[in-house]
C-alpha positions as CSV (number, residue, x, y, z in Angstrom):
1,M,209.9,179.9,-111.7
2,K,207.8,178.5,-114.8
3,L,204.1,177.1,-114.4
4,R,205.2,173.6,-115.0
5,T,207.5,173.7,-112.0
6,K,205.0,175.3,-110.1
7,I,202.5,172.8,-110.7
8,Q,204.9,170.0,-110.3
9,L,206.1,171.2,-106.7
10,F,202.6,171.8,-105.6
11,T,201.3,168.5,-106.5
12,S,204.5,166.8,-105.2
13,F,204.3,169.1,-101.9
14,F,200.6,168.4,-101.2
15,M,200.4,164.7,-102.0
16,F,203.8,164.4,-99.5
17,V,202.0,166.5,-96.8
18,F,198.9,164.4,-97.4
19,I,200.8,161.3,-97.3
20,L,202.7,162.3,-94.1
21,L,199.4,163.1,-92.3
22,I,197.7,159.8,-93.3
23,N,201.0,158.0,-92.3
24,A,201.3,159.6,-89.0
25,S,197.7,159.0,-88.1
26,I,198.2,155.5,-88.9
27,Y,201.2,155.5,-86.8
28,F,200.2,156.9,-83.9
29,L,196.4,154.6,-83.8
30,F,198.2,151.9,-84.2
31,Y,200.8,152.3,-81.2
32,Q,197.6,153.5,-79.3
33,N,195.9,150.5,-80.4
34,S,199.0,148.2,-79.6
35,V,199.5,149.9,-76.2
36,D,195.9,149.4,-75.1
37,S,196.0,145.8,-75.8
38,E,199.1,145.3,-73.8
39,L,197.7,147.2,-70.9
40,D,194.4,145.3,-71.0
41,E,196.6,141.9,-71.4
42,L,198.6,143.2,-68.4
43,A,195.8,144.1,-66.4
44,E,194.1,140.4,-67.3
45,Q,197.0,139.3,-65.8
46,V,196.9,141.0,-62.5
47,N,193.1,139.7,-62.3
48,T,194.4,136.0,-63.2
49,I,197.0,136.4,-60.3
50,L,194.4,137.5,-57.6
51,V,192.3,134.6,-58.6
52,A,195.5,132.0,-58.1
53,I,196.1,133.9,-54.8
54,N,192.8,133.1,-53.6
55,Q,192.7,129.6,-54.8
56,N,196.0,128.6,-53.6
57,E,195.8,129.9,-50.0
58,E,198.6,127.0,-49.1
59,I,201.4,128.6,-51.3
60,P,203.1,131.9,-50.5
61,P,202.3,134.6,-52.4
62,S,205.4,135.3,-52.8
63,E,206.4,132.3,-54.3
64,L,203.1,132.1,-56.6
65,L,204.0,135.4,-57.9
66,K,207.0,134.1,-59.2
67,A,204.8,131.9,-61.7
68,F,203.5,134.7,-63.6
69,L,207.0,136.7,-63.8
70,P,206.9,138.1,-67.2
71,A,210.4,137.4,-69.0
72,D,210.9,141.2,-69.6
73,G,209.2,142.7,-66.7
74,I,209.1,142.9,-63.1
75,I,206.3,142.0,-60.1
76,R,206.7,144.3,-57.0
77,I,204.0,144.4,-53.6
78,Y,203.9,147.8,-51.8
79,P,203.2,148.2,-48.4
80,E,201.3,151.4,-47.6
81,N,204.7,152.4,-45.8
82,G,208.4,151.2,-46.3
83,S,210.0,149.3,-49.0
84,P,208.4,146.5,-51.3
85,L,207.8,143.6,-49.4
86,V,207.8,141.1,-52.7
87,V,210.2,142.1,-55.7
88,H,210.8,139.3,-58.5
89,T,212.7,139.7,-62.1
90,K,214.8,138.4,-64.3
91,S,216.9,141.3,-64.4
92,S,218.1,143.9,-62.5
93,D,218.2,146.3,-65.0
94,Y,214.2,146.9,-64.4
95,L,214.8,147.3,-60.4
96,G,214.9,151.4,-60.8
97,L,211.8,151.2,-62.2
98,P,209.0,153.5,-60.7
99,G,206.6,152.2,-58.5
100,E,204.7,153.1,-55.5
101,Y,201.7,152.2,-53.1
102,S,198.2,152.9,-54.7
103,K,194.9,152.9,-53.2
104,S,193.0,152.2,-56.6
105,E,193.7,150.7,-60.1
106,T,196.0,152.3,-62.5
107,R,197.3,151.6,-66.1
108,E,200.0,153.7,-67.5
109,V,203.2,153.7,-70.0
110,L,206.1,154.7,-68.6
111,T,209.3,155.7,-70.3
112,Y,212.9,154.1,-68.5
113,Y,216.0,154.9,-70.3
114,G,214.5,155.0,-73.7
115,D,212.5,152.0,-73.1
116,R,208.8,152.1,-72.8
117,Y,206.9,150.0,-69.9
118,A,203.4,149.1,-69.5
119,T,202.7,149.4,-65.9
120,V,199.5,148.0,-63.9
121,S,198.8,148.8,-60.3
122,K,195.9,147.2,-58.4
123,P,195.0,147.1,-54.7
124,I,195.3,143.2,-52.9
125,I,194.8,141.8,-49.7
126,W,198.3,140.3,-48.5
127,N,198.5,136.6,-46.8
128,N,198.6,139.0,-43.0
129,G,195.4,141.0,-44.2
130,E,197.2,144.3,-45.2
131,I,196.0,146.0,-48.2
132,V,199.1,146.1,-50.3
133,T,199.6,147.4,-54.0
134,L,200.4,144.7,-56.6
135,H,202.7,146.2,-59.2
136,L,203.3,144.5,-62.4
137,S,205.7,145.9,-65.0
138,K,206.4,145.0,-68.8
139,K,208.7,146.0,-71.2
140,L,207.0,146.9,-74.6
141,V,209.6,144.8,-77.1
142,A,207.1,143.5,-79.4
143,I,205.8,146.8,-79.8
144,T,208.9,148.9,-80.2
145,E,210.1,146.3,-82.8
146,N,206.6,146.2,-84.5
147,M,206.4,150.0,-84.5
148,K,210.0,150.3,-86.1
149,T,209.0,147.8,-89.2
150,L,205.5,149.7,-89.2
151,F,207.6,153.0,-89.6
152,Y,210.0,151.6,-92.3
153,V,207.1,150.1,-94.2
154,L,205.3,153.9,-94.0
155,I,208.6,155.6,-95.7
156,L,208.9,152.4,-98.3
157,A,204.9,152.9,-98.9
158,S,205.1,156.9,-99.0
159,V,208.4,156.6,-101.4
160,I,206.0,154.6,-103.9
161,I,203.3,156.5,-103.9
162,I,205.2,159.7,-104.3
163,I,207.0,158.7,-107.6
164,P,204.1,157.8,-109.3
165,I,202.7,161.2,-108.0
166,I,205.9,162.9,-109.5
167,I,205.3,161.2,-112.6
168,A,201.4,162.0,-112.7
169,G,202.2,165.6,-112.3
170,N,204.6,166.2,-114.9
171,L,202.1,164.7,-117.1
172,L,199.3,166.9,-116.0
173,A,201.4,169.7,-116.4
174,R,202.3,168.8,-120.0
175,F,198.8,168.5,-120.7
176,L,197.7,171.5,-118.9
177,L,200.7,173.4,-120.6
178,Q,200.6,172.4,-124.2
179,P,197.7,174.5,-125.6
180,I,199.0,177.5,-123.5
181,K,202.6,177.2,-125.0
182,A,200.7,177.1,-128.7
183,L,199.2,180.0,-127.5
184,I,202.0,181.7,-126.5
185,S,203.9,180.9,-129.8
186,T,200.8,181.8,-132.1
187,M,200.9,185.1,-130.0
188,K,204.2,185.8,-130.4
189,E,204.2,184.6,-134.1
190,N,201.7,187.4,-134.8
191,M,203.2,190.0,-133.4
192,K,206.5,189.4,-134.6
193,H,205.2,188.6,-138.2
194,G,202.0,190.8,-137.9
195,K,199.9,187.6,-139.0
196,W,196.2,186.5,-137.9
197,K,197.4,183.1,-137.0
198,K,194.6,180.8,-134.9
199,I,195.1,178.3,-132.9
200,A,194.4,174.3,-134.5
201,L,191.4,173.2,-132.2
202,T,191.7,169.9,-131.1
203,N,189.1,167.0,-131.2
204,R,189.4,166.5,-126.9
205,S,186.5,167.0,-124.6
206,K,184.7,170.8,-124.4
207,D,186.9,171.8,-121.5
208,E,188.1,175.3,-120.2
209,L,191.7,174.7,-122.6
210,Y,189.2,174.1,-125.5
211,E,187.4,177.1,-124.3
212,M,190.5,179.0,-124.3
213,E,191.8,178.4,-127.7
214,K,188.1,179.2,-129.5
215,T,188.1,181.9,-127.6
216,F,191.6,183.2,-128.7
217,N,190.4,182.3,-132.4
218,D,187.3,184.5,-132.1
219,M,189.3,187.2,-130.7
220,I,192.0,187.0,-133.7
221,D,188.8,187.1,-136.4
222,Y,187.4,190.0,-133.9
223,L,190.9,192.0,-134.0
224,K,191.3,190.9,-138.1
225,E,188.3,192.4,-138.5
226,N,188.3,195.5,-136.6
227,Y,192.0,196.2,-137.7
228,E,190.7,195.7,-141.6
229,M,188.2,198.3,-140.8
230,Q,190.6,200.8,-139.3
231,E,192.8,200.4,-141.9
232,I,189.7,201.0,-144.6
233,F,188.4,204.0,-142.3
234,V,192.2,205.8,-142.0
235,S,192.2,205.2,-145.7
236,D,188.9,206.1,-146.8
237,A,189.3,209.2,-144.5
238,S,192.5,210.1,-145.6
239,H,191.3,210.1,-149.4
240,E,188.3,211.9,-148.5
241,L,190.9,214.9,-146.8
242,K,193.2,214.1,-149.7
243,T,190.8,216.0,-152.6
244,P,190.2,219.2,-150.8
245,I,193.6,219.6,-149.4
246,S,194.4,219.1,-153.0
247,I,192.0,221.6,-154.5
248,I,193.0,224.1,-151.7
249,K,196.6,223.7,-152.5
250,S,196.0,224.1,-156.1
251,Y,193.9,227.4,-155.7
252,T,196.4,228.4,-153.6
253,Q,199.7,227.8,-156.2
254,L,197.0,229.3,-158.9
255,L,196.5,232.9,-156.7
256,E,200.5,233.3,-156.4
257,R,200.9,232.8,-160.1
258,R,198.0,234.6,-161.4
259,G,195.8,236.5,-158.8
260,Q,197.6,240.0,-159.0
261,E,196.6,239.9,-162.8
262,N,192.8,238.4,-162.6
263,P,190.7,239.9,-159.7
264,E,188.1,237.6,-161.1
265,L,190.4,234.8,-160.3
266,I,190.6,235.6,-156.4
267,K,187.0,235.6,-155.7
268,E,186.5,232.2,-157.5
269,S,189.7,231.0,-155.4
270,L,188.3,232.0,-152.2
271,D,185.0,230.7,-152.8
272,A,186.5,227.0,-153.5
273,I,189.4,227.5,-150.6
274,G,186.1,228.3,-148.4
275,T,183.8,225.2,-149.4
276,E,186.8,222.9,-149.5
277,A,187.6,224.2,-145.8
278,E,183.9,223.6,-144.8
279,R,183.8,220.1,-146.4
280,M,187.2,219.2,-144.0
281,Q,185.3,220.7,-140.8
282,K,182.4,218.8,-141.7
283,L,184.2,215.6,-142.0
284,V,186.4,216.3,-139.2
285,E,183.3,216.7,-136.8
286,Q,181.5,213.6,-138.2
287,L,184.6,211.6,-137.5
288,L,185.3,212.7,-134.1
289,A,181.1,212.2,-133.8
290,L,181.8,208.5,-134.9
291,A,184.4,208.1,-132.0
292,K,182.3,209.7,-129.1
293,N,178.9,208.6,-130.0
294,K,179.6,205.0,-129.5
295,E,178.0,205.0,-126.2
296,V,175.2,207.1,-124.6
297,Q,177.0,210.0,-123.1
298,S,174.4,210.9,-120.6
299,G,171.0,209.6,-120.0
300,E,167.5,211.7,-119.2
301,D,163.9,211.3,-120.6
302,V,163.7,213.0,-123.8
303,N,160.6,214.3,-125.1
304,V,161.1,213.2,-128.6
305,T,158.0,214.8,-129.9
306,E,159.3,218.1,-129.0
307,L,162.7,217.2,-130.4
308,I,161.6,216.2,-133.6
309,E,159.6,219.3,-133.9
310,E,162.4,221.8,-133.0
311,T,164.7,220.0,-135.6
312,I,162.0,220.3,-138.3
313,D,161.7,224.3,-137.4
314,T,165.3,224.9,-137.8
315,F,165.2,222.9,-141.4
316,S,162.0,224.5,-142.6
317,R,163.5,227.9,-142.0
318,A,166.9,227.3,-143.1
319,Y,166.1,225.2,-146.4
320,R,162.5,227.0,-147.1
321,R,160.9,223.5,-147.4
322,V,157.6,221.7,-146.6
323,I,158.6,219.0,-143.9
324,E,155.1,217.4,-142.8
325,F,154.9,216.2,-139.3
326,P,151.4,215.0,-138.2
327,E,150.6,216.6,-134.7
328,Q,150.8,214.2,-132.1
329,G,148.3,213.6,-129.3
330,V,150.8,213.0,-126.8
331,P,154.2,213.4,-126.2
332,F,156.8,210.4,-126.4
333,Y,159.7,209.6,-124.5
334,V,162.7,207.9,-124.6
335,H,165.6,207.6,-122.3
336,G,168.8,208.6,-123.9
337,N,171.0,211.8,-124.5
338,K,169.2,214.6,-126.1
339,D,172.2,215.8,-128.4
340,Q,172.7,212.4,-129.6
341,L,169.2,211.8,-130.7
342,K,168.8,214.8,-132.3
343,Q,171.8,214.6,-134.5
344,V,170.1,211.3,-135.7
345,F,167.0,213.2,-137.1
346,Y,169.1,215.9,-138.0
347,I,170.9,213.5,-140.3
348,L,167.8,212.1,-141.7
349,I,166.1,214.9,-142.3
350,D,169.1,216.3,-143.7
351,N,169.5,213.6,-146.2
352,A,165.4,214.0,-147.4
353,L,166.1,217.5,-148.1
354,K,169.1,216.8,-150.2
355,Y,168.0,214.0,-152.5
356,S,164.4,215.0,-153.0
357,D,163.1,218.1,-154.4
358,R,159.6,217.3,-153.0
359,N,158.1,217.4,-149.6
360,V,159.4,215.2,-146.8
361,I,157.1,213.4,-144.5
362,V,158.2,212.4,-140.6
363,N,155.9,210.2,-138.9
364,M,156.1,208.6,-135.5
365,E,154.4,206.2,-133.7
366,Q,153.9,203.3,-130.9
367,F,154.6,199.8,-131.5
368,E,154.1,198.0,-128.1
369,N,157.3,198.9,-125.9
370,K,159.2,200.4,-129.3
371,L,158.7,203.7,-130.9
372,A,159.0,204.2,-134.0
373,I,160.4,207.4,-136.4
374,S,160.0,207.4,-139.9
375,V,161.5,210.2,-142.5
376,T,160.0,209.5,-146.0
377,D,161.5,211.3,-149.2
378,F,160.4,210.9,-152.8
379,G,163.7,211.2,-154.3
380,P,165.6,208.8,-156.7
381,G,165.6,205.9,-154.1
382,I,168.0,203.5,-153.4
383,P,169.0,199.7,-155.3
384,E,168.5,196.7,-153.8
385,D,172.0,195.9,-153.5
386,E,173.0,198.9,-152.0
387,K,170.6,199.0,-149.0
388,E,172.8,197.5,-146.4
389,R,176.3,199.3,-147.7
390,I,174.7,202.7,-147.4
391,F,175.2,203.0,-143.3
392,E,179.2,201.6,-143.9
393,R,181.6,204.9,-143.8
394,F,182.0,206.9,-146.1
395,Y,179.8,204.8,-148.7
396,R,178.3,207.2,-151.3
397,M,176.0,205.4,-154.3
398,D,176.8,208.4,-156.2
399,K,179.8,210.0,-155.8
400,A,179.0,213.0,-158.0
401,R,175.9,213.8,-156.5
402,N,177.5,213.6,-152.7
403,R,180.2,215.7,-153.9
404,N,177.8,218.6,-155.2
405,T,175.5,218.3,-152.1
406,G,178.7,218.4,-149.5
407,G,178.2,215.0,-148.5
408,T,180.9,212.6,-146.7
409,G,179.4,209.4,-146.3
410,L,179.7,209.1,-142.4
411,G,175.9,210.7,-141.9
412,L,174.1,207.4,-141.7
413,A,177.3,205.7,-140.0
414,I,177.0,208.0,-137.2
415,A,172.8,207.8,-137.0
416,K,173.6,203.9,-136.7
417,T,176.0,204.3,-134.3
418,I,173.8,206.4,-132.1
419,T,171.0,204.5,-132.6
420,S,172.6,201.1,-131.4
421,A,174.5,202.6,-128.4
422,H,170.6,203.9,-127.2
423,G,169.2,199.9,-128.0
424,G,167.5,200.7,-131.2
425,A,167.9,200.1,-134.7
426,I,167.5,201.8,-138.0
427,T,166.5,200.4,-141.4
428,V,165.5,201.5,-144.5
429,E,162.9,200.8,-147.2
430,S,163.2,202.0,-150.6
431,S,162.1,201.7,-154.3
432,L,164.0,203.2,-157.4
433,G,162.4,206.1,-158.4
434,A,159.9,206.1,-155.7
435,G,161.9,207.8,-152.5
436,S,162.9,205.8,-149.3
437,I,161.5,205.2,-145.9
438,F,164.3,205.6,-143.3
439,K,162.5,204.3,-139.9
440,V,164.3,204.6,-136.3
441,L,163.1,202.5,-133.4
442,L,163.9,203.2,-130.2
443,P,162.9,201.6,-126.8
444,I,160.1,203.7,-125.6
445,K,159.8,205.4,-121.8
446,L,156.1,204.2,-120.7
447,S,154.6,206.7,-118.4
């Protein structure tokens, strides 16, 4: 069942039930008020009869009662025992109406052969001094006719009300479903033709439908941007893998043709194949690192001072280079993943050593609730227009230099991803010919 049909059925059914309850309430309230009015009128008539009997003692009560006989009713006098003393009626149809002696005044509505009768009973003193019951019954002819008329009027009014409600429900369904249909059509077109089509925002009030359309357009922009980034990423990764694969394939073919005749060529080929294999392995590892470092893998309080000292010690022994790190008075802690944070400092120090022949300086200091770790090198520096791009995947300023140093263009992208996942940021300050300062800001864990 379509949503439009559901909306129409729901609104129509809800209003039908609502109108039914209202009409039923009106019907029964009107009936009850009418019956109460008839009973009050009949009780007043009984009191009038009593007054007339007391004021006209010379007239026999049985004769006096004829003057108060209703056109559609019956008057009876019931003794305590035996048959009625007096029965006055204009139609024998009313003789079968139930009645009895009663010591107290009663009011009720009886149903007799499908007709309703208002009945009032009241004890009185008869002319012989005996206490009897005056029983007055009246057929509710006017009420029955009025209730039929009211019933038909309510049905007609309900029909008149339901028709505009059905029309309004149809218009409401169209209004609500128009942007949804446009959304579905746009989504199908995007899936079928591979487009990034957006919905034209209407100039209506900023309601939920407008927010839905705006959110859809924002989502399309987000998906398009990520899809394009993914295409670039796959293209760049394929390009980076293509070069070492081509080199390995070329040296393999060269060995097949001339390897047996030239032993020196074997060593050269194996060295080149090994170098390119290591480059491919490093590239694949860094691609995996980018995928898994989008979130903090596990959280703990990490001693950053100790972590940097360990990283510096590893590089100092491997490169036999001087890395200056002033002694810290107290250890600094951040909450995060130790291995991921160590990878950030490893990347920054490794880059500093690759692009500078002089000493590398590592500093650490606290700014309010932030811990700043800076890595300074005295290399060639970074041009102003390339400072932001160096954090992009596979971006390299000097491709020849990076090829010689084994760079893949993924290191800084990985460092930025990890830092962002830890709620921090990474920035760079650089001057051509004077070197660069990479600074990592992390939320500090206060003791």
